[in-house]
C-alpha positions as CSV (number, residue, x, y, z in Angstrom):
1,M,-0.1,-0.4,-0.1
2,K,2.9,2.3,1.4
3,R,4.7,1.3,-2.0
4,N,1.6,2.1,-4.5
5,I,1.3,5.8,-2.8
6,L,5.1,6.3,-3.4
7,L,4.3,5.3,-6.8
8,A,1.5,7.4,-7.6
9,V,3.3,10.6,-5.9
10,F,6.4,9.6,-8.3
11,I,4.0,9.5,-11.4
12,L,2.2,12.7,-10.7
13,S,5.4,14.6,-9.9
14,L,6.8,13.2,-13.2
15,F,3.7,14.3,-15.2
16,S,3.8,17.8,-13.2
17,F,7.6,18.1,-14.5
18,S,6.7,17.4,-17.9
19,Y,4.1,19.8,-18.1
20,S,6.0,22.9,-17.1
21,V,8.7,21.7,-19.4
22,A,6.2,21.7,-22.2
23,Q,4.8,25.2,-21.2
24,K,8.2,26.8,-22.1
25,S,8.6,25.1,-25.3
26,G,8.2,27.6,-28.6
27,Y,7.9,30.8,-28.3
28,Q,6.0,33.7,-26.6
29,I,6.7,37.2,-26.8
30,I,4.0,39.8,-25.5
31,V,4.3,43.2,-26.7
32,Q,2.2,46.2,-24.9
33,V,1.6,49.8,-26.5
34,P,-1.3,51.2,-25.1
35,G,-2.0,53.5,-28.2
36,M,-2.2,50.7,-30.1
37,R,-5.6,49.6,-30.1
38,D,-7.3,46.9,-32.2
39,T,-5.0,46.9,-35.1
40,S,-2.1,44.3,-36.8
41,C,1.2,44.5,-36.2
42,F,4.4,42.0,-36.7
43,L,7.1,40.1,-35.7
44,A,9.8,40.2,-38.1
45,R,13.4,39.1,-38.5
46,Y,16.4,39.9,-40.6
47,Y,17.8,37.8,-43.1
48,G,20.6,39.3,-44.8
49,D,20.1,42.9,-45.8
50,K,16.0,42.1,-45.8
51,Q,13.4,41.6,-43.2
52,Y,11.0,39.2,-43.4
53,I,7.6,38.8,-41.7
54,I,7.4,35.8,-39.6
55,D,4.1,36.2,-37.7
56,T,1.0,38.8,-37.5
57,V,-1.2,39.2,-34.5
58,K,-4.2,42.1,-33.6
59,S,-3.7,43.3,-30.7
60,D,-6.2,43.6,-28.1
61,H,-8.5,47.1,-26.9
62,H,-5.7,47.1,-24.7
63,G,-2.9,47.5,-27.2
64,T,-1.4,43.9,-26.2
65,A,-0.3,41.8,-28.9
66,V,1.0,38.3,-28.3
67,F,3.0,36.2,-30.7
68,A,3.4,32.7,-29.7
69,G,4.3,29.2,-31.3
70,N,5.2,25.9,-31.0
71,K,8.7,25.8,-32.2
72,K,11.7,28.0,-31.0
73,L,12.3,30.7,-33.4
74,D,16.0,30.6,-34.5
75,G,18.0,32.7,-32.5
76,G,18.8,36.7,-34.1
77,L,17.4,40.0,-34.4
78,Y,13.7,40.6,-34.6
79,L,11.6,43.6,-35.1
80,F,8.4,44.6,-34.0
81,V,6.6,46.4,-36.5
82,Y,4.1,48.9,-35.5
83,P,1.0,49.3,-38.2
84,D,2.3,52.4,-39.4
85,K,6.0,50.5,-40.3
86,R,7.7,51.9,-37.5
87,Y,9.4,49.3,-35.6
88,F,12.0,48.2,-32.8
89,E,14.4,45.8,-32.7
90,M,14.7,42.9,-29.9
91,I,17.4,39.9,-29.7
92,V,16.2,36.1,-29.7
93,D,18.1,33.7,-28.4
94,K,17.7,31.1,-25.4
95,E,14.9,33.5,-23.7
96,Q,11.9,33.1,-26.0
97,H,8.9,34.0,-23.4
98,F,9.5,37.3,-22.5
99,S,7.3,40.6,-22.5
100,M,8.0,44.1,-23.4
101,E,6.0,47.3,-22.8
102,T,6.6,50.8,-24.3
103,S,4.7,53.7,-25.6
104,W,3.6,55.0,-28.8
105,D,5.3,58.0,-28.9
106,D,8.9,57.0,-27.5
107,P,9.5,52.8,-28.1
108,I,13.2,53.3,-27.1
109,R,13.3,55.7,-24.1
110,D,9.6,54.2,-22.5
111,M,10.8,50.4,-23.0
112,K,10.3,47.9,-19.8
113,V,11.3,44.6,-20.5
114,K,10.2,41.3,-18.2
115,N,12.1,38.1,-18.1
116,S,14.8,39.0,-21.4
117,K,18.3,40.0,-20.0
118,D,19.3,40.6,-23.4
119,N,16.8,43.2,-24.1
120,Q,17.0,44.8,-21.1
């Protein structure tokens, strides 16, 4: 009986660990710009001297855009592109679950980053 309980606890902890590892797979980049409500915005990447859009999302009524995917992104320099084609750059490497909050008027000066040392 005691052995069955220990086995059950072990299996539950194994599933819990697997679930937490699975939650961090892929990527999730959250960008919040309060003045950017209900509009399309883009995640792009440099390839040579060109930029390519890799993800498009619509921001919500709070100005939050969530870019997410099941596979990790290749490391490199990426761009968050505003609807009016202005942009700011970010580094994507090992940390692929992070958030950035900034203003519409001065995104570089007003930037606040969470969970990404490379982008701070």
